[in-house]
C-alpha positions in Angstrom: 113.4 86.0 84.4 111.2 88.9 85.4 110.2 91.2 82.5 108.9 94.8 82.9 105.4 95.7 81.8 106.6 97.4 78.6 108.5 94.3 77.6 105.5 92.2 78.2 103.3 94.5 76.2 105.8 94.3 73.3 105.7 90.5 73.5 101.9 90.5 73.5 101.8 92.9 70.6 104.3 90.8 68.6 102.3 87.6 69.4 99.1 89.2 68.1 100.8 90.8 65.1 102.3 87.4 64.1 98.8 85.9 64.0 97.3 89.0 62.4 94.9 89.6 65.3 95.3 93.4 65.5 92.1 94.1 63.7 90.2 92.2 66.4 92.1 94.0 69.3 89.8 96.9 69.5 89.2 98.6 72.9 85.7 97.1 73.0 86.8 93.6 72.2 89.7 93.8 74.6 87.5 95.2 77.4 85.0 92.3 76.7 87.8 89.7 76.8 89.2 91.2 80.0 85.7 90.9 81.6 85.4 87.3 80.5 88.8 86.4 81.9 88.0 88.2 85.2 84.8 86.1 85.3 86.8 82.9 84.8 88.9 83.9 87.7 85.8 84.5 89.8 84.4 81.2 88.8 87.2 79.4 90.7 86.0 81.0 93.9 82.3 81.1 93.2 81.0 78.6 95.8 83.9 78.6 98.2 83.7 79.6 101.8 86.1 82.4 102.8 88.3 79.8 104.4 88.4 77.6 101.3 89.1 80.7 99.1 92.1 81.6 101.2 93.4 78.0 100.8 93.1 77.7 96.9 96.8 77.9 96.3 97.4 74.8 98.5 96.0 72.6 95.7 98.4 72.4 92.8 95.7 72.1 90.1 93.6 75.0 91.5 96.8 77.1 92.0 97.7 76.6 88.3 94.2 77.6 87.3 94.4 80.8 89.4 97.8 81.7 88.0 96.5 81.1 84.4 93.5 83.3 84.9 95.5 86.0 86.6 97.9 85.9 83.6 94.9 86.1 81.1 93.4 89.1 83.0 96.8 90.9 83.1 97.5 90.1 79.4 94.2 91.6 78.2 94.6 94.6 80.5 98.1 95.3 79.1 96.8 94.9 75.5 93.9 97.2 76.3 96.2 99.8 77.7 98.6 99.5 74.8 95.8 100.1 72.2 94.5 103.2 74.1 97.9 104.5 75.0 97.3 104.2 78.8 100.4 104.0 81.0 99.0 101.4 83.4 101.5 102.2 86.2 100.9 105.9 85.9 97.1 105.3 85.9 97.4 103.2 89.0 99.6 105.7 90.8 97.1 108.5 90.0 94.2 106.5 91.2 95.9 105.6 94.5 96.7 109.3 95.0 93.0 110.2 94.4 91.9 107.4 96.8 94.2 108.6 99.5 92.6 112.0 99.2 89.0 110.6 99.1 89.5 108.1 101.9 91.8 109.7 104.5 93.0 107.6 107.5 90.7 107.5 110.5 91.5 110.4 112.7 93.2 112.5 109.9 91.6 116.0 109.7 89.3 115.4 112.7 
């Protein structure tokens, strides 16, 4: 079953609340945890060649590790956004809009 981002944020909030973790879920702590999890994702690829990196999902154990770290990164990002009241999809859409203006296609406006 695919859940939307808001449903996942509610599940994460309920999970933390049930364990009384809210006092620790400050923006600083969540940003730090997000950074750590992103580093753990990077660690999987640290010494791989570009070809090896593209093939990581072919090994079941490595694929599981990648999926777990991606989930951890997304979980902390969603919790961070929830705490600060950031609509993650709105923020992404606005950033893409700005990037499209900043980095026009080659030949546009020439």
